[in-house]
N, C-alpha and C positions, 0 to 999 in steps of 0.2 A: 467599397461596400457591395457593389453589384457582384463582384467576383466571390465575395464571402457568401452572399445569399445563394449564389449558384452552387457553391460547394455544399452548403447545408442541405439544399434541395436534393442534390445527388445522393448525399449520405442518407437522408430520410427516405428517399425513394427506394434505395437499395434495402433499407431496413424493413419497410412496409411491404415491398414486393415479395420479400421472403416469406411473409406470413399471410399475404392476401389470398392465397389459394384456398385456405381453409381457416377462417378466423375463429370458427367454433372450437378448434382445438388449441388455440393460442391463449396463453396466460402471460400477462405482463410480468417481466422479470425472469421468465424461464426460457426465453428464446423460442424459436419455432423448430419443432422436432420433425424432420423429414422421415427419419427411421432411426434405428438403434445406432447406425454408423455416423449420422450427422444431425446435430442440432446447431442452429445458427442464432447468435444473439448479438447485442450491441449495447453500448451505454454512452452517455455524454454528461458533461458537467460544465457549468459556467461559474464565474466568480466576479464579484464586484468588490473592489478594494479602495479604501480611503485612508491615506496616511499623510504624513507631513509634506512629502514631496511628490505624492502620487494620488491620482483619482482615475481609476481605470476599470474597464469591463473586459473580461477575458472569456472566450469560449475555450475552456482549458483542456478538456480531454474529449476525444472522440475515438471510440474503439469498436472493433469488430471481433467477435469470438466464434470459434467453431470447436465442437467437442463431440465425442461419441465413443462407442465400444467397437473396437476392431474385431475382437473375438472374446470369448469368455476369459475374464481376468486381465485383458489388455485394453486399456483406454488411452485417449489422447486429448490434448487441449492445445489450441493455437489462438493467439491473441495479437492483433495488430493495433497500435495506438498512435494517434497524432496528439502531441502535447503543445499547449499554447497555440492552438490552431488559428485563433484570431484574437488580437488585442487592440483595443481602442483607448488611447490616452486622452482623457478629457482636458487635462491641463494644457497640453500642447497641440491638441487637435490633430493628432496623427494616428495612423493605424498600421499594423503589421500582421502578416500572415505566415504561418508555418504549417503547410499541408503535407509534410512528409510523414508517412506512416512507418513506425518502427516495430520490430519484433519485441514485444514485452514478455510473452511466454510462448514456448513451443516445446512440448514434452510428451513422453509416453509413460504410462504407469503399468507395471505388471504386478498383480497381486498373487503372491505365492500362498499367503494365509493372512489371518488377522495380525499375526506377529511379524510379518515381513512383506513389505511393499517396496519395489524398486522403481524409482523415477529417474529418467534420463532425458537431458535436454535443458533448455533455459527455463528456469523456475524461480519462484519466490524463495528467498533465503529463509529457512525455518527458524526464526529467532523471535521470541516473545509473542506479543499479541498484535501490536499495531502494524507491523510489517506484513502480517498475514492477511490484511484487509486493504489491498491496493486500490479498490474501487471506491470513489468518493461517496456514492449513495450508501455504502455499507458502514462508513466510518461515523464517529460521533461528532466530529467537528470538521469544518472546512479546511483548517490548517493541519499540518503534520508536526509533531514534536521535533525539535532539533535532533534529539537522540536518534530518531529513525531516519534522518536524512544524511547525516554527516559521519557517523561513527563506524559503519560497516557497509559492505556492498549489499544493496537491496535485493539483487538477483544473483544467481549463479548459473553458469552453463556447465553442467557436469552431471554427477549422479548423487542421489539421495536414497538411503535405505531407511525405512521407518516402519513403525508398527507398535503394538502393545508388548510390554515386557512380560506379561503373564496373562492367564485366563481371567483375571479379575477385571481387566479392561479399565484400570485406574491410572496406569502410567504408560505414557507413550515416549518413544525415543526417535531421534533423527541422527544419522551419521552421513555427512555429506562431504564431497570433494570436487574440486575443479583444478585441472592442470592444463589449461588451454585458454585461448582467447575467448572472450564473450561472444555469443552469437551475433550481437549487435552492439559494438562498442560505443556507438554514438548514443545509445540509450541505456546508460547505467550510471549511477551516481559516482562510483569509484571503480574505474576500469582496472582489471587485474587478470593475471594468468596463473594465480596460485591462491587457492582458498580451501581450507580444510576446517571442519568444525563438527561439534556434537551438541545436542540439546536434549533435555528431559522435561516432561511436564506431568505433574501428578494431580489428579482430582481427588481431593480429600472426601468430598461429598458433592451433592448437586449444586452447592453454592460457593465452595472454596476450591481454588486451584493455585498451584505455584510451581515454579520451575526455574530453569537457568540454562546457560549455554557457555561453551568455551570455543575458541578457535584462533586461527592465524590466517592472515592474507598478506600478499605482497602486491603492491600497486605497480602499474606500468612505469611509474617514475622511480622504481626501485626502493620504495619505502616498505619496510616490513613491520607489521603490527600484530600483537597478540591481544586478545580481549577475554574478559569474563563478564557475564551478564546474568542478572537475576530479574524475575518477574513474579507477581502475585496478583490474584483477583478474588473479589467477593461480589457475588451477584445473586440477589434474591428476587429478580424480575422487576421490583419497584426501585430499589436502590442498588447502585453498583459502584465499587471502589476498585481501581486498578493502578498498578505501579510497575514501572520498568526502570532499570538502572544498568549502565555499562561503564566499566573501567577499561581503558585501552592504553597500551604502552607500546612505544616503538617509534618508527620514523626512519630517517637516514641514520647511518652509523653514528654520526656525531650528535644525534638527538634522541637516542634510545632510552634515556632516563626521563624523558618528558611525558608525563601522564596526561591523558585526555579523558574526560568523564562527562557523563550527561544522563539525565533521567527525568521522569515526570511522575506526578501523583494526580490522578484524575477521579472526580466524583460525578456520578450521573443520578438524576432523579427523574423517573418516568412518572410524570403527573397523571398522564393517561397513556395508552399505547401510541397515541398520535403526537403527544406533546412531551418533550424532554428538555430538562435544564442541565447544563454541564458546567463544571469549573475545573481548571487544570493549573497546576503549578509546575514550572519547568526550571531546571538549573542545567547550564551547559558551559563547558570550558574547553577551548581548543585554540591554541595559538595560531594554527595555520589557517583557520577559517574565521572565527569570531573570538576575540580575546576572552570575553566572558559575558554571559547574559543570564538574567533571571526574568521570568515573565509569569504573570497571572492572567488567566483567561476566564471570562464569563460568556456563556453562549446559550443558545436556544435552537432547537430543531423541531420542525413540524413535518410529520410523515403521514400524509392522508391515507396512503397505502404503502406497503413495505417497499416496493421498488421506486418510490418517488420521495425525494427529500428536499426541504427548504431549510437552510441553516443560516444563522448569523452569530457573530461573536465580536467581542472587543478584547484586545490584548494590551496590557500594561507592561512595558519592558523596563528593566533596569537601565538599558540604553534608551532613554526616553524619546529620542528622535525616531525610534522604530515602533512607537505606539500605533496601532491601526485598528480600523473596523473592517471586517471581512464578512461577506455573505456569499452563499452559493445556492444553486439549483442543480439537482442531479437526478437522472432517471436511468434505470436499468430496463432495457427492452426484453 
C-alpha cells in the first residue's frame, strides 16, 4: 500500500506541477497549454466491483497526454497509459500493482482540407461510436460492451485518410490500413500485422446519424477475419438512443464458416445536465471467447462538472454467475 501511495503522489505531483506556474490559465479537463506546440494533460479512473466471486477496488487507468501544433495543418498527439495500475482484492486480502506505462496513442495529423486529413501512427480504430471514446470520463457507463472489446482491434498502427465527402459537411469517411506490427503489442486487444477497413457516417440532421464500416484483419496467430458493422444514433440532448452491431466471419482455415456477432442498444435520459440514467441491452456470441451471453444493464452517472464523473451500474447476465455491480470515479485533468 505504501508503494501505491508513493506512485499516486508522483503522478499527481507531475500533473499539478505542469499547471502550477500559471493556475489562472488552467481549466480542468483541457490540460495545461504551454504554447501552441505543447499542451500537457492527464486522466485517471477507479473502479469498485462486486460479483459472485469478487469484491475489489482498482485504480484502473492512469494516463499522460501531450498534443499540439507543429506547424499550420500539422498536429500530433501522444498518450501513455498504465492499466490496472493497482488492484486490491477484499475477499482474499491481497493486492497487486502494474505500473508499466504503454503507448496507447502516438500519431501525427496533416490537414490538406476539410475533405482530406491524413493521420499516421498508433490511433483509435475509426469504427462506430463507443470505440472513439477510450477515456472513462467521456463514456456513459463504467463498463464497455462485449462488442467493443472482442470483435475487432481497438487500435491500429498505420495510416487513416478521413474527411467530409462533400461541402455539405453531412457525411464523413475513413479509409485506414496497417501492414506492420503494432507500436506496442502488449497494449492492444487483438495483436495483428494486417488490418484494412473503411467507414462512413452520415448526419441526417442535428439529432440523427447513422453509418457503418467494413474491413479485414489477420491476427498474429494467423486467423483471418472479415467484418461488417452498422451503427445509428438519436440524440435530442435530453434523450439519446444508440446502437451498434457487427457480424464477423473467419478464423483459421478450418473455422472460416463460423460467424461471430455482437451488438448493443443503449438508452440515455439526462434528467439534468449533471444526472443521467442509462440502460443497455447486449447480445454477444463468440466460441473462442464467450460461448454466448446476453445482458441488461441499468446505471446512473453524476457529473458535477464535465471532466469529473461518478458512475454506478448493475448488470444482469444470461450467464448468471457473471451478474455484477460496478461503480467508478474518473477525472480528466
